[in-house]
N, C-alpha and C positions, 0 to 999 in steps of 0.2 A: 619897194616896187614889187607888185604881185608876180611879175614874170622873172624876178631875179632867180638865178639858178638855185641858190640855197633855199629860197622859199618853196620852189617847186619840189626840190629834193626832200624837204621836210614833209610836204603833203604825200609824196610817194612813200616815204619811210613810214608815216603813220598808217597808210593803207596796207603796206606789205608786212610790217613788223609783227602784226598779230599772229602770223603763221610761224614765226621763228622763236627759237629759245631765247631767253634773256641774254645769254652770253653771246650768241650769234648776232643779235640785234645791236648789242653794244659794240661789237667788232666792226660791223658794217658802218655804223655811224662814226666810229673813231677813224676809219680809213678815209671816209669822205671829208671829215673835219680836218684831218692832218694833211691829206694829199690833194684833194680837189678844191675845197673851199678857198684856200689862200689864193688860188689863181682864177677860179671860175665863179666863186660864190656870189659876188656882187654884179656879175655880168647878167644882162637879160638873156634868158634862154633862147630868145629869138635871134640874138646877135652872135651866139657862139658858133664858131666854124670848126671844121675838122682839124685844122692846124692848132687851134687852141687846146683841143683835147689831146692832140699828139704831144704838145709841149708838156702837159701834165704827166703823160705816160713816160716820156723820155726822162723827166726829172726823177721819177721813181726808179726807172731802169738804171740810172747813173749811180745809184747806191747799191746796185746788185740785187735788189729785191724784186726779181722777175715774177714771182708768184703774186706778190702784192699788186704789181703793175697790171697783171691779167685780171685780178679781182676788181680793181678800181675801174678798169675799162668796162667790165661787164656791168658794174653798178651805174656808171655814168650813162651807159647805153640804155639801161632799164629806166632811168629817170627821163631820158629823151622819149622813150616809147610811151611812158605815162603822159608826157606833155603833149604828144600827138593825140592820145586818146581823149584828153580833156580839151582839145581844140586850140592849143596855144601855138603849135608849130605844125609844119607839113611833112618834114623829113628828119631823119636821124643822122647827124653828121658822123656818128661813130661807125656806121655801116661801112664807110670807106677804109676803116682801119683794120680790116681782117688781116691776120698774119703779120701785123706790124711789130709785134713784140719779139725780141730776140729769143731764140731757144737757148737753153743752158748749154754753155760750152762743155766739152768733155773735161772733167777735172783730172789733171795729171796725177795728182796725189789723192788717192781715194779717201773719201771721208765717210763717216757714219752718218746716215740720214737722221734728222732730228727724231723721226718716228721710232728709230732703233736705239736712240741714245739711252733711254731709261733702262732698256733691257741690257745694254752694254754695261751700264753702271752697276746694275744688280749683279751681273756675272762677275764684274771686277771685284765687288765686295767679297765674293766667294773664292777669289783667286787663291790657289794653293801653292803657287811657286814662291820664288824669292821675294821676301816682304818688301824690299826696297823697289823692286820692279813694279809691284802693285801700287805703292805710294807714288812712284814717279809717274805712272799712268794717270792716277787720280789728279796729281798736280798739273799734268799737262792738259787734262780735260778742263779743269777749273780756271787755269791761268792762260791757256792757249798760247804759250810762248813757243818758239821754235825748239825742236828737240835738242839741238846743239847748245842752246842757251841753258836748257835744263841740266844737261849732262855736265856742263862746266860750272854749274852753280856752286859757290862756296859759302860757308856759314857767315863769313865776314861781309858778304854782300847784303845780308838781311838785317833789317831793324825791326825786330818783332814787336817792340813796344809801340813804335809808330805805325806798324803794320804796312811796311813797304819793303820791296825788294829792288835794290838798285843794281842793275846789270851794267858793269863797266863797259866803256866803248870797245875795248879790245875783244870782248866776247860777243859783240853785236855785228850782224850782217852789214848794217849801215855805218858802223864805227862811231855811233853816238850813244851816250849813256841812255839807258831805258829804265823807266820806273814802272814797276808792277804793283798796284795797290793789292793788299792781301785781304781777302774776305775772312769772316769769322771761321768759315769751313776750312779755308786753307791754313789759317793759323793753328787750328786744332790738328789738322793733318801733319803740320810741321812738328808739333809736339811729339807725335808718334815716331816721326823720322829721326828726331833728335835723340831718342832713346837708343837708336841703332848707330847713327853716324855722327852724333853730336861731338864726340871726342876727336874727330878728324877734320881736315880742311873741307873736303868735298861733301856736299849734301847727299848726292846720289852716286857713291862709288860702286865699282863693279864687285861681283861676289868673290873674286879670287884675290884681289889686291885693293885694299881700301885707299891706297895712295893714287890709284888711277880711276878715271871716270868710267861709268857704265859704258859698255860697248855700244856703238852706233846702231847695231841691229837689234839690240835687246828688246826695245819697246815694240817695234813693229812685229817682231817674231812672237812676242807674247800676245799681241792683238790677234794675229792671224792663226798661229799654231796652237796656242794654249786656250785662247778664248773663242776662236772660231769666227771672227768677224773679218770681212774683206775690207780692210782699211789700213792706213798708215798713221803713225804718231803725228805726222805733220798735218794730216787731214782735219784734226780738231780745230785748226785755225779757220778753215773754211766753214765748218759747222757753226762755230761761234759767230763769225762774221755774218753769215746768213741770218742766224737767229736774232742777233742784235739789230740788224738792219730791219728785219721784218717786225720787230717790236718797237720801232720808232726812235731808236737812239740816233744821234746826229752822226753823219758820215765822218766828219773830221775827228770826232771823239773816238769812234771805232778804229779808224785808220791809225790814229796816234797810239792806241792801245795795242794794235797789231805791229807797231813799230815799222810801218811802211814808210819808206823815205819820201820826203816832200821834195818834189823836183824844182818847185819854184823857190828860189833862195830867200826872197823877201818874206814869203809865207813861212818858210822853214824857221826863220829867225823869230817870227811872230808866234809860231806854234810851240816854241820852247816854253811858252806860258803853260804848255802841258795839259790844260783842261783837267787838272788833277782832281778837283772836287767832283766834277761830272764823271770822271773815270772811276773814282772810288765808289760812287753810288752805283754805277753801271756794273762793276765787277761783283758787288754784293748782290745786286739784282740777279745777275747771271748764275751765281752760286746757288741762290735760293730757287731759281728756275730749274736748275739741274736736279736739286734735291726733290723738287716737285715731280719731275719726270720719273725719278727713281722710285719715289713713293707710289706713283701710279702704276709703275711696272711691277712693283711688289705685290699688288693686288691681283690675285689670279682670277680671271673672268669666270 
């Protein structure tokens, strides 16, 4: 059907994309394909109402990707404007959706914005303080576990051959065992840590007594006072969640990796299937992504 939303979107894209970089064009098409076409693609553009577009926006919002929701709304609106210009429709149903997208809530635990993360990782590489503090911070950025889970980590919880870290229930907020797939970068990091604390139970002991975990304030103190970034160790969870959501990973997979409790009991039982394969791939992607940010930050403009 000539008036199908995805057909009109394709015409609009061909007209506009000549002005864009290849990377931007790919991103635009990817967001439409992922977030708009599954719901609007086959509908006639003449039949689409404001509520249909709102449904698409709310879907994206529900996974926390507010920036993506805004961009998709703008792109859908541009497609409708194009359809008006070529005489297919008379009005733009997106006009009624001004200010509909939630603004970001204040984050209680300050996190480093993704634009700053490369610079943070570069600064962390040069950290001159206690080596285990540096390694613990790198570990928390790459695995985005809760700081308490990291501080209580013991070598017996790790299976380095299988590349997994099993955090036992008693160390978890939700009192359920949690599995963290370990990327190549994290395995290499753990080799360095092993040279320091490998002969002890704790992976990240404090500097004064290797039988006791690192103190609760060590990491955030290092981020703020030693490295000069206004963030907390817990904030890397929010940074990871936003990044993974905005790069198209499934909400259930991200939530499982964040070890957020599933309130629906039937779903919780089902979710013990763990999505392990998807999570393993996602964690490797995230480590590679962070390395990319760091490499870009190393290049002085």
